[in-house]
Steps between C-alpha positions, in 0.01 A plus 500: 500500500798728542689254713456228238709691251787571737534185702744237377441135515788256507533344148266202447328521842142597593479481874185374673236756569282559793119558459540878546806531273476610138741450208443520131494247215714626215428412140697596191309555170706451188333784304577577139756780555636428848433311830236631733495424874171448665488499889185356661423543859297176525282437800297196584265548793670839567840319553793457276420233239797292601364428841221284349773228419547425865244229489675351196834515674362332817364212288818449303710510814278227667524287177879513512534447879446128486598423854285788622778647732435858387823539303650385170816300506746422222308193382169695484680779328532296184135554418508882530429651159763728340373834373820600305611748765867560482541554867352180613467249213862412406731243627464174694217429751737578772586840343130587454423406859786719617363803312147441603580429862530839651308536828618310693783307324416147595523300167125493486239732348224644706161613353631869518814414297289292264267787459775744422610274211149455350425865518827563320377276223159654500367200309172508685403861523478649157461356145466653157294277258450556129152412377435433129188672403448359158599173334730680254696648787602154624706474180869566574553644160737778626726244669505286193609774269755650744778281384784674704275509809586867577134592576443697178412417141727661232408555140723211414311262729167616364622461142613147588155409664380274217804282522510513883147381529515250219573196745167575685286429184423162602219428253723660214224723372733812491287683759548506881198461724446535865531119566834479329643813679359420841741359754465118530440519872214757488220265384165480651566218749807661631335841539216366689712295741754765597485654852489868548873505611620274218329671209684504160727808519413785288769769464429859603719806508440528887766352719525474874797662682504314837804265524829426333352262235230747391746797488750298297226407259390859459867598436522241222178630346604860516827438323322307228212738452674840510798402298519857348585621856769237569875545483705324225558202709122468558550442877397839626210738445520881472384695803294701259282211420352526846515879514238566211272777608563444867456792740777382742801311383746561780449162660546332171819683425641387832447135395767559222790460733773523247336797332538359155145576395404124500365266763681170477348178643618552850386865503161399350461224748559734799274778343207256432506395866337837589445693170331846471135453431335641185154422614374446861171326564317371814277193502291365777338148467273339761567146607334443836387855560194650329568811292494598132835451317680833419749608251659854528740678270755668738766664283691502180861624445523491119320668212481174323195412724204712387120506454436362849132435556337382826206305369388373848642431843621166361592582137761742357625551129806671383742500203873418492690538170177469317400182688165511655499338859157430643541395870240369739486317829250228575395318815479127486411474873158352413653202330612340824142486633362408159753217469407350839127538457502344161676175608304486829191475285659248270593297817133448572420412141773228465438342832279240351433289804446812707715379789669842545848413357647421168679183397783526235253414214257757618783758535592452142161639388593833660738550203769692697772555244820319592400423853541159647263353763789424734600872512165607614435205745751630757435224757506219245192337627345476149202713613518858363270728704390841377713670771813330362411616137428854629832521673689373192320747272578794713877417514515424129333822405699709749831367376436643152359813638826563690634647174414829322479453122550760232317370197612672182268461195608619157205671346711633211579323170738205494754460221291221346193731493704778345630281203158322455355776276204300364406384855466134406723397797779370259816652367547473129820545296396856393416598862842391613676676211321819588591471874759781496257746353226401743708531821661835410205693663564322829864595524432763767859595575606484133802276557431290190402212718182378662476380873228357716395831668448673165264223396296499801365857557225427738555318831214408736651439838312352786629466859333235719559226744569151333178339399434153654591216268160362536353799331749545212332414158616544132184633331693605186607151408177389319488836317867469390433150371191617301693784338776253398258263323312768298514431139667747250280601210619447134677792339247736346727713299677429172412262201345169575813300411691725754225423775540130440867492509508689826489193716584660833251788429733786592414709198842442324660226276841374606731319251389178680134557440541609139430188283635628161849542390721702735620710216139630475503559877794731468333679210170551682683608820557855370634637820733203554383451868464126456127530528219543228239735635137516387579818316793342321282199406224727375742693289588179315150451376468859411811497282381198315 
């Protein structure tokens, strides 16, 4: 691991790796007080994880090489995806080809040159996926209230929350439920139909550091989140932000080339190409080989990481800035065989005339999600044999399993859950007005603002190979729908007239619900908070 910390990789490039070569995946955690760099020596079948993308690269190259001459010309280059890599993705097609065409220079791309580019993008080797663990965590309440979009909630933004969320009250009952706050594209039908690669994006404080685009995104987030460490122009971050409780800061200080005590965007960009690791881990995942997945804690270089506990050979827990990280590694190797066996059995069932092959109507009964008959029937003879189906299933499954996925589940409280004090899955006017008081205890760094990391204090993180699309289900959908449709009981506190006026059953009377003269409302609202509470209503009867 020592060589990983001292070797320098050219900005934006991740060179292709051989089977016996090892290099780390770097991840930045935007922790409450300062960034934390995690460095993971990630092995699949005892080889560097990036080597598993070779099959994917071969298939993509073959699909682009339409004339099958073994190289990509300028016309075929038009279909090459752009990964946002500064070195390769700018300019005209001719300019791109000139940059990519390196060995030999012949105005065409070989498989080797194409592989270099795809490894630079790293779009196929590693992915971070946020997983909503409860229905209320799908609600993007934080983003809705963060009016200046700086990644934190100030007291002013929390105070303005009733007015900010007013537009979402579609049924005009003065309370906000899960259905009103849920994103329009997160309904049941959409959730069930999404592929494992195109799931609805759930934000996490974990970001990859593996190419120009991801590094620039990390820089943007760092400057927004740690604003107290930025310079007056807000375009540089103090070196001290990264130095917190670090045992060795010499390499970090060298990154500050102009020695002004700050890292500007250019200095940050260069530093994050190969940053000093705060935590070093090693993960081994089986794909074709047979062994138990392993997770090892190798080293830490900061006192902010503590309470390290090795639960088992595949599970580790530790704390960073008060955040609990529960890491585990899982094997999905069995899914490939399960996938094939399941549909081989289904093949025999749907083959109604028992002639040993499937017609298109029979194939439809397999219920392969999003798969057309013509894609599986390779020789186009309208007779799909079990061998053709098996070959397709193996390739379809292997394509997804060419990627290592880091699934991040938030098992802490969401902002919606914190504000929903009566647990009725709705936000009432009183709950919104008490929001500042409720979130104070979660402001871990005491900067008078709230950010995502401070809300989500417990992360469950699982490393595994991508699950085959055919075995991805959405079991929470029905439960989420049931919770949404649960009836809210009538208010049980306060006088009878109060209970009947409380139409939205939130336990308070607003001026809109109060059916008498508004002058009386002001008289009964003794604390002048624009709400009559059960206690204030009861006091009216007692005084009379």
